TORKOL-4160 file (C-alpha; in steps of 0.2 Angstrom, whole numbers, padded with zeros to 4 digits, m for minus):
323
<pt num="1" X="m0633" Y="0505" Z="0052"/>
<pt num="2" X="m0647" Y="0509" Z="0064"/>
<pt num="3" X="m0657" Y="0495" Z="0072"/>
<pt num="4" X="m0674" Y="0491" Z="0065"/>
<pt num="5" X="m0687" Y="0495" Z="0078"/>
<pt num="6" X="m0700" Y="0484" Z="0069"/>
<pt num="7" X="m0691" Y="0469" Z="0075"/>
<pt num="8" X="m0696" Y="0473" Z="0093"/>
<pt num="9" X="m0714" Y="0469" Z="0088"/>
<pt num="10" X="m0710" Y="0450" Z="0090"/>
<pt num="11" X="m0704" Y="0453" Z="0108"/>
<pt num="12" X="m0721" Y="0451" Z="0116"/>
<pt num="13" X="m0724" Y="0435" Z="0108"/>
<pt num="14" X="m0707" Y="0429" Z="0113"/>
<pt num="15" X="m0711" Y="0434" Z="0131"/>
<pt num="16" X="m0727" Y="0424" Z="0131"/>
<pt num="17" X="m0717" Y="0409" Z="0125"/>
<pt num="18" X="m0705" Y="0410" Z="0139"/>
<pt num="19" X="m0718" Y="0412" Z="0152"/>
<pt num="20" X="m0727" Y="0397" Z="0146"/>
<pt num="21" X="m0712" Y="0387" Z="0150"/>
<pt num="22" X="m0714" Y="0392" Z="0168"/>
<pt num="23" X="m0729" Y="0381" Z="0168"/>
<pt num="24" X="m0724" Y="0367" Z="0156"/>
<pt num="25" X="m0706" Y="0365" Z="0164"/>
<pt num="26" X="m0710" Y="0371" Z="0181"/>
<pt num="27" X="m0696" Y="0363" Z="0191"/>
<pt num="28" X="m0683" Y="0376" Z="0188"/>
<pt num="29" X="m0693" Y="0391" Z="0193"/>
<pt num="30" X="m0700" Y="0397" Z="0210"/>
<pt num="31" X="m0716" Y="0407" Z="0208"/>
<pt num="32" X="m0730" Y="0411" Z="0220"/>
<pt num="33" X="m0722" Y="0403" Z="0235"/>
<pt num="34" X="m0713" Y="0408" Z="0251"/>
<pt num="35" X="m0697" Y="0417" Z="0248"/>
<pt num="36" X="m0680" Y="0407" Z="0247"/>
<pt num="37" X="m0665" Y="0412" Z="0257"/>
<pt num="38" X="m0658" Y="0428" Z="0249"/>
<pt num="39" X="m0641" Y="0424" Z="0241"/>
<pt num="40" X="m0634" Y="0442" Z="0243"/>
<pt num="41" X="m0639" Y="0441" Z="0262"/>
<pt num="42" X="m0630" Y="0424" Z="0264"/>
<pt num="43" X="m0614" Y="0431" Z="0256"/>
<pt num="44" X="m0615" Y="0447" Z="0266"/>
<pt num="45" X="m0616" Y="0436" Z="0282"/>
<pt num="46" X="m0600" Y="0427" Z="0276"/>
<pt num="47" X="m0591" Y="0443" Z="0274"/>
<pt num="48" X="m0597" Y="0449" Z="0292"/>
<pt num="49" X="m0592" Y="0433" Z="0300"/>
<pt num="50" X="m0575" Y="0434" Z="0291"/>
<pt num="51" X="m0573" Y="0451" Z="0298"/>
<pt num="52" X="m0576" Y="0445" Z="0315"/>
<pt num="53" X="m0565" Y="0430" Z="0314"/>
<pt num="54" X="m0550" Y="0440" Z="0306"/>
<pt num="55" X="m0553" Y="0458" Z="0313"/>
<pt num="56" X="m0542" Y="0471" Z="0305"/>
<pt num="57" X="m0538" Y="0461" Z="0290"/>
<pt num="58" X="m0554" Y="0464" Z="0280"/>
<pt num="59" X="m0565" Y="0479" Z="0278"/>
<pt num="60" X="m0563" Y="0489" Z="0294"/>
<pt num="61" X="m0546" Y="0497" Z="0297"/>
<pt num="62" X="m0540" Y="0506" Z="0312"/>
<pt num="63" X="m0546" Y="0493" Z="0325"/>
<pt num="64" X="m0539" Y="0492" Z="0342"/>
<pt num="65" X="m0543" Y="0484" Z="0358"/>
<pt num="66" X="m0552" Y="0500" Z="0363"/>
<pt num="67" X="m0565" Y="0500" Z="0349"/>
<pt num="68" X="m0566" Y="0482" Z="0343"/>
<pt num="69" X="m0580" Y="0478" Z="0355"/>
<pt num="70" X="m0591" Y="0491" Z="0347"/>
<pt num="71" X="m0586" Y="0485" Z="0330"/>
<pt num="72" X="m0589" Y="0467" Z="0334"/>
<pt num="73" X="m0605" Y="0471" Z="0343"/>
<pt num="74" X="m0612" Y="0480" Z="0328"/>
<pt num="75" X="m0608" Y="0465" Z="0317"/>
<pt num="76" X="m0615" Y="0452" Z="0329"/>
<pt num="77" X="m0632" Y="0462" Z="0330"/>
<pt num="78" X="m0633" Y="0463" Z="0311"/>
<pt num="79" X="m0629" Y="0444" Z="0309"/>
<pt num="80" X="m0642" Y="0440" Z="0322"/>
<pt num="81" X="m0655" Y="0449" Z="0311"/>
<pt num="82" X="m0649" Y="0442" Z="0295"/>
<pt num="83" X="m0647" Y="0424" Z="0300"/>
<pt num="84" X="m0664" Y="0424" Z="0309"/>
<pt num="85" X="m0673" Y="0429" Z="0293"/>
<pt num="86" X="m0663" Y="0418" Z="0281"/>
<pt num="87" X="m0663" Y="0402" Z="0292"/>
<pt num="88" X="m0682" Y="0404" Z="0294"/>
<pt num="89" X="m0684" Y="0405" Z="0276"/>
<pt num="90" X="m0673" Y="0390" Z="0273"/>
<pt num="91" X="m0683" Y="0380" Z="0287"/>
<pt num="92" X="m0700" Y="0385" Z="0279"/>
<pt num="93" X="m0694" Y="0380" Z="0262"/>
<pt num="94" X="m0687" Y="0363" Z="0268"/>
<pt num="95" X="m0703" Y="0359" Z="0276"/>
<pt num="96" X="m0713" Y="0363" Z="0261"/>
<pt num="97" X="m0702" Y="0353" Z="0250"/>
<pt num="98" X="m0702" Y="0338" Z="0262"/>
<pt num="99" X="m0721" Y="0338" Z="0263"/>
<pt num="100" X="m0722" Y="0341" Z="0244"/>
<pt num="101" X="m0734" Y="0355" Z="0247"/>
<pt num="102" X="m0736" Y="0369" Z="0235"/>
<pt num="103" X="m0748" Y="0380" Z="0245"/>
<pt num="104" X="m0745" Y="0398" Z="0249"/>
<pt num="105" X="m0735" Y="0403" Z="0264"/>
<pt num="106" X="m0744" Y="0398" Z="0280"/>
<pt num="107" X="m0736" Y="0399" Z="0297"/>
<pt num="108" X="m0739" Y="0382" Z="0303"/>
<pt num="109" X="m0726" Y="0384" Z="0315"/>
<pt num="110" X="m0715" Y="0399" Z="0321"/>
<pt num="111" X="m0701" Y="0397" Z="0309"/>
<pt num="112" X="m0693" Y="0414" Z="0314"/>
<pt num="113" X="m0692" Y="0409" Z="0332"/>
<pt num="114" X="m0684" Y="0393" Z="0327"/>
<pt num="115" X="m0672" Y="0403" Z="0315"/>
<pt num="116" X="m0668" Y="0415" Z="0329"/>
<pt num="117" X="m0663" Y="0400" Z="0341"/>
<pt num="118" X="m0652" Y="0392" Z="0328"/>
<pt num="119" X="m0644" Y="0409" Z="0324"/>
<pt num="120" X="m0640" Y="0413" Z="0342"/>
<pt num="121" X="m0633" Y="0395" Z="0344"/>
<pt num="122" X="m0622" Y="0397" Z="0329"/>
<pt num="123" X="m0615" Y="0414" Z="0334"/>
<pt num="124" X="m0611" Y="0406" Z="0351"/>
<pt num="125" X="m0599" Y="0395" Z="0342"/>
<pt num="126" X="m0588" Y="0409" Z="0335"/>
<pt num="127" X="m0575" Y="0409" Z="0349"/>
<pt num="128" X="m0573" Y="0391" Z="0347"/>
<pt num="129" X="m0572" Y="0393" Z="0328"/>
<pt num="130" X="m0558" Y="0406" Z="0330"/>
<pt num="131" X="m0548" Y="0394" Z="0340"/>
<pt num="132" X="m0548" Y="0380" Z="0327"/>
<pt num="133" X="m0545" Y="0392" Z="0312"/>
<pt num="134" X="m0530" Y="0399" Z="0321"/>
<pt num="135" X="m0523" Y="0381" Z="0320"/>
<pt num="136" X="m0527" Y="0381" Z="0301"/>
<pt num="137" X="m0517" Y="0397" Z="0299"/>
<pt num="138" X="m0503" Y="0390" Z="0309"/>
<pt num="139" X="m0503" Y="0374" Z="0299"/>
<pt num="140" X="m0502" Y="0384" Z="0283"/>
<pt num="141" X="m0487" Y="0394" Z="0289"/>
<pt num="142" X="m0478" Y="0378" Z="0296"/>
<pt num="143" X="m0482" Y="0369" Z="0280"/>
<pt num="144" X="m0476" Y="0381" Z="0266"/>
<pt num="145" X="m0458" Y="0387" Z="0266"/>
<pt num="146" X="m0463" Y="0401" Z="0254"/>
<pt num="147" X="m0474" Y="0409" Z="0267"/>
<pt num="148" X="m0466" Y="0423" Z="0276"/>
<pt num="149" X="m0478" Y="0426" Z="0290"/>
<pt num="150" X="m0496" Y="0422" Z="0296"/>
<pt num="151" X="m0503" Y="0438" Z="0289"/>
<pt num="152" X="m0499" Y="0432" Z="0272"/>
<pt num="153" X="m0509" Y="0416" Z="0275"/>
<pt num="154" X="m0524" Y="0426" Z="0280"/>
<pt num="155" X="m0523" Y="0439" Z="0266"/>
<pt num="156" X="m0517" Y="0427" Z="0252"/>
<pt num="157" X="m0521" Y="0409" Z="0254"/>
<pt num="158" X="m0537" Y="0402" Z="0245"/>
<pt num="159" X="m0535" Y="0386" Z="0255"/>
<pt num="160" X="m0538" Y="0396" Z="0271"/>
<pt num="161" X="m0553" Y="0405" Z="0263"/>
<pt num="162" X="m0561" Y="0389" Z="0258"/>
<pt num="163" X="m0558" Y="0381" Z="0275"/>
<pt num="164" X="m0565" Y="0396" Z="0284"/>
<pt num="165" X="m0581" Y="0396" Z="0275"/>
<pt num="166" X="m0582" Y="0377" Z="0277"/>
<pt num="167" X="m0580" Y="0378" Z="0296"/>
<pt num="168" X="m0594" Y="0391" Z="0297"/>
<pt num="169" X="m0605" Y="0381" Z="0285"/>
<pt num="170" X="m0602" Y="0365" Z="0294"/>
<pt num="171" X="m0608" Y="0372" Z="0311"/>
<pt num="172" X="m0624" Y="0377" Z="0303"/>
<pt num="173" X="m0625" Y="0360" Z="0295"/>
<pt num="174" X="m0623" Y="0352" Z="0312"/>
<pt num="175" X="m0637" Y="0363" Z="0319"/>
<pt num="176" X="m0649" Y="0356" Z="0305"/>
<pt num="177" X="m0650" Y="0372" Z="0295"/>
<pt num="178" X="m0655" Y="0367" Z="0277"/>
<pt num="179" X="m0649" Y="0375" Z="0261"/>
<pt num="180" X="m0639" Y="0389" Z="0268"/>
<pt num="181" X="m0623" Y="0379" Z="0272"/>
<pt num="182" X="m0622" Y="0372" Z="0254"/>
<pt num="183" X="m0625" Y="0390" Z="0247"/>
<pt num="184" X="m0610" Y="0396" Z="0258"/>
<pt num="185" X="m0598" Y="0382" Z="0252"/>
<pt num="186" X="m0603" Y="0383" Z="0234"/>
<pt num="187" X="m0599" Y="0402" Z="0235"/>
<pt num="188" X="m0582" Y="0398" Z="0242"/>
<pt num="189" X="m0580" Y="0385" Z="0228"/>
<pt num="190" X="m0583" Y="0398" Z="0215"/>
<pt num="191" X="m0571" Y="0410" Z="0224"/>
<pt num="192" X="m0556" Y="0398" Z="0227"/>
<pt num="193" X="m0559" Y="0382" Z="0216"/>
<pt num="194" X="m0560" Y="0372" Z="0232"/>
<pt num="195" X="m0576" Y="0361" Z="0234"/>
<pt num="196" X="m0578" Y="0356" Z="0252"/>
<pt num="197" X="m0596" Y="0349" Z="0256"/>
<pt num="198" X="m0602" Y="0356" Z="0273"/>
<pt num="199" X="m0606" Y="0339" Z="0279"/>
<pt num="200" X="m0588" Y="0333" Z="0279"/>
<pt num="201" X="m0579" Y="0332" Z="0296"/>
<pt num="202" X="m0561" Y="0340" Z="0297"/>
<pt num="203" X="m0550" Y="0341" Z="0312"/>
<pt num="204" X="m0538" Y="0355" Z="0317"/>
<pt num="205" X="m0522" Y="0360" Z="0309"/>
<pt num="206" X="m0529" Y="0357" Z="0291"/>
<pt num="207" X="m0519" Y="0364" Z="0277"/>
<pt num="208" X="m0524" Y="0365" Z="0258"/>
<pt num="209" X="m0509" Y="0370" Z="0248"/>
<pt num="210" X="m0512" Y="0379" Z="0232"/>
<pt num="211" X="m0529" Y="0372" Z="0232"/>
<pt num="212" X="m0537" Y="0373" Z="0215"/>
<pt num="213" X="m0547" Y="0358" Z="0210"/>
<pt num="214" X="m0548" Y="0350" Z="0227"/>
<pt num="215" X="m0564" Y="0340" Z="0231"/>
<pt num="216" X="m0570" Y="0334" Z="0248"/>
<pt num="217" X="m0586" Y="0324" Z="0248"/>
<pt num="218" X="m0600" Y="0325" Z="0261"/>
<pt num="219" X="m0596" Y="0310" Z="0272"/>
<pt num="220" X="m0577" Y="0312" Z="0272"/>
<pt num="221" X="m0568" Y="0311" Z="0289"/>
<pt num="222" X="m0551" Y="0320" Z="0290"/>
<pt num="223" X="m0541" Y="0319" Z="0305"/>
<pt num="224" X="m0529" Y="0332" Z="0313"/>
<pt num="225" X="m0513" Y="0339" Z="0305"/>
<pt num="226" X="m0518" Y="0334" Z="0287"/>
<pt num="227" X="m0510" Y="0342" Z="0272"/>
<pt num="228" X="m0517" Y="0341" Z="0254"/>
<pt num="229" X="m0512" Y="0348" Z="0238"/>
<pt num="230" X="m0521" Y="0354" Z="0222"/>
<pt num="231" X="m0532" Y="0343" Z="0212"/>
<pt num="232" X="m0535" Y="0330" Z="0226"/>
<pt num="233" X="m0551" Y="0321" Z="0226"/>
<pt num="234" X="m0559" Y="0313" Z="0242"/>
<pt num="235" X="m0574" Y="0306" Z="0233"/>
<pt num="236" X="m0587" Y="0292" Z="0232"/>
<pt num="237" X="m0582" Y="0275" Z="0223"/>
<pt num="238" X="m0599" Y="0272" Z="0217"/>
<pt num="239" X="m0617" Y="0278" Z="0220"/>
<pt num="240" X="m0627" Y="0263" Z="0228"/>
<pt num="241" X="m0646" Y="0263" Z="0224"/>
<pt num="242" X="m0661" Y="0255" Z="0232"/>
<pt num="243" X="m0673" Y="0242" Z="0223"/>
<pt num="244" X="m0681" Y="0257" Z="0214"/>
<pt num="245" X="m0665" Y="0264" Z="0207"/>
<pt num="246" X="m0665" Y="0279" Z="0219"/>
<pt num="247" X="m0648" Y="0284" Z="0226"/>
<pt num="248" X="m0645" Y="0279" Z="0244"/>
<pt num="249" X="m0640" Y="0296" Z="0252"/>
<pt num="250" X="m0638" Y="0292" Z="0271"/>
<pt num="251" X="m0623" Y="0282" Z="0271"/>
<pt num="252" X="m0604" Y="0284" Z="0271"/>
<pt num="253" X="m0598" Y="0286" Z="0253"/>
<pt num="254" X="m0582" Y="0295" Z="0255"/>
<pt num="255" X="m0565" Y="0290" Z="0263"/>
<pt num="256" X="m0557" Y="0292" Z="0280"/>
<pt num="257" X="m0541" Y="0301" Z="0282"/>
<pt num="258" X="m0532" Y="0299" Z="0298"/>
<pt num="259" X="m0520" Y="0310" Z="0307"/>
<pt num="260" X="m0504" Y="0318" Z="0300"/>
<pt num="261" X="m0507" Y="0312" Z="0282"/>
<pt num="262" X="m0500" Y="0321" Z="0267"/>
<pt num="263" X="m0509" Y="0319" Z="0250"/>
<pt num="264" X="m0500" Y="0326" Z="0235"/>
<pt num="265" X="m0507" Y="0334" Z="0219"/>
<pt num="266" X="m0520" Y="0325" Z="0209"/>
<pt num="267" X="m0522" Y="0310" Z="0220"/>
<pt num="268" X="m0539" Y="0302" Z="0220"/>
<pt num="269" X="m0545" Y="0292" Z="0235"/>
<pt num="270" X="m0562" Y="0285" Z="0234"/>
<pt num="271" X="m0575" Y="0275" Z="0244"/>
<pt num="272" X="m0583" Y="0275" Z="0261"/>
<pt num="273" X="m0574" Y="0260" Z="0267"/>
<pt num="274" X="m0557" Y="0267" Z="0262"/>
<pt num="275" X="m0546" Y="0272" Z="0276"/>
<pt num="276" X="m0529" Y="0280" Z="0275"/>
<pt num="277" X="m0519" Y="0276" Z="0291"/>
<pt num="278" X="m0511" Y="0289" Z="0301"/>
<pt num="279" X="m0494" Y="0296" Z="0296"/>
<pt num="280" X="m0496" Y="0290" Z="0278"/>
<pt num="281" X="m0490" Y="0299" Z="0262"/>
<pt num="282" X="m0501" Y="0297" Z="0246"/>
<pt num="283" X="m0491" Y="0302" Z="0231"/>
<pt num="284" X="m0496" Y="0313" Z="0216"/>
<pt num="285" X="m0508" Y="0305" Z="0204"/>
<pt num="286" X="m0512" Y="0290" Z="0214"/>
<pt num="287" X="m0529" Y="0282" Z="0212"/>
<pt num="288" X="m0533" Y="0273" Z="0228"/>
<pt num="289" X="m0549" Y="0263" Z="0232"/>
<pt num="290" X="m0544" Y="0252" Z="0246"/>
<pt num="291" X="m0537" Y="0256" Z="0264"/>
<pt num="292" X="m0519" Y="0257" Z="0268"/>
<pt num="293" X="m0510" Y="0254" Z="0285"/>
<pt num="294" X="m0503" Y="0268" Z="0296"/>
<pt num="295" X="m0485" Y="0274" Z="0291"/>
<pt num="296" X="m0488" Y="0269" Z="0273"/>
<pt num="297" X="m0481" Y="0278" Z="0257"/>
<pt num="298" X="m0491" Y="0275" Z="0241"/>
<pt num="299" X="m0484" Y="0280" Z="0224"/>
<pt num="300" X="m0486" Y="0276" Z="0206"/>
<pt num="301" X="m0472" Y="0269" Z="0196"/>
<pt num="302" X="m0462" Y="0283" Z="0188"/>
<pt num="303" X="m0467" Y="0285" Z="0170"/>
<pt num="304" X="m0453" Y="0284" Z="0156"/>
<pt num="305" X="m0449" Y="0300" Z="0149"/>
<pt num="306" X="m0445" Y="0303" Z="0131"/>
<pt num="307" X="m0436" Y="0319" Z="0127"/>
<pt num="308" X="m0433" Y="0324" Z="0109"/>
<pt num="309" X="m0422" Y="0339" Z="0107"/>
<pt num="310" X="m0428" Y="0345" Z="0090"/>
<pt num="311" X="m0416" Y="0360" Z="0090"/>
<pt num="312" X="m0401" Y="0349" Z="0092"/>
<pt num="313" X="m0407" Y="0337" Z="0078"/>
<pt num="314" X="m0409" Y="0352" Z="0067"/>
<pt num="315" X="m0391" Y="0359" Z="0070"/>
<pt num="316" X="m0384" Y="0341" Z="0067"/>
<pt num="317" X="m0393" Y="0340" Z="0051"/>
<pt num="318" X="m0386" Y="0357" Z="0045"/>
<pt num="319" X="m0368" Y="0352" Z="0050"/>
<pt num="320" X="m0370" Y="0336" Z="0040"/>
<pt num="321" X="m0375" Y="0346" Z="0025"/>
<pt num="322" X="m0360" Y="0358" Z="0026"/>
<pt num="323" X="m0348" Y="0343" Z="0026"/>
């Protein structure tokens, strides 16, 4: 049966109803103002940065020491231009939101110049980021007996992908770039199932095994040589408010994990005052809201298992009938 073209006559009315909500609701549309950072360009920058950090593993094949300088130089030049524009947009938007201004775009200050300075400062950190990410690759190889080589880590491990994007986003966060770091880590969250806030502080040799469902909150501090498994939450115990009921945002809400700690699957560690001492082990499914001393193992009591072998019971019943 063919569609009825007459029903399309109601679409203009529907369109007008939708557009009216842009005025009535207002808070979930961005019209008539300065452009926001462009999502596709931010993701493109992540892919270019990853190509620089792990050359030869991603998009460009046939790289060698004779041509890699040209390849990296081309990417760096493109990243300079992209990040300058996108950071400038983020800075302008942040200023407008902070001042609660809804005026049209005005260059009250040179946002692009500031964006360029931040972009260059960030790009200068790439050699240092490669050094620390090399320790994360090594930690994954050392920590997983199923891993055959470090190439497998770079190609296959979602934990490394999430950590890579986190470390890039964290540097932008430290430079005071608004908006973009969170865009980056939420993209990685969507890709890997691992949610690391760019404000978290994480030491070297960090390994997330399997990874799906891991949550690391904004004010979490993680030391060196820490290993966590899937489903681990490093979160806030509660959300304190001021006298007006508004959330207090600038305080430590998430735990501190010291060096050489292992946290097994589905453990939950909460609270800004909670410290897991170095060389400790937190067992699977533990719920922890207080500090533990170094060299501590925390587990829950083993549940009692009840196993009902229905097939065996059915066979016994049949044997009884035959007798």
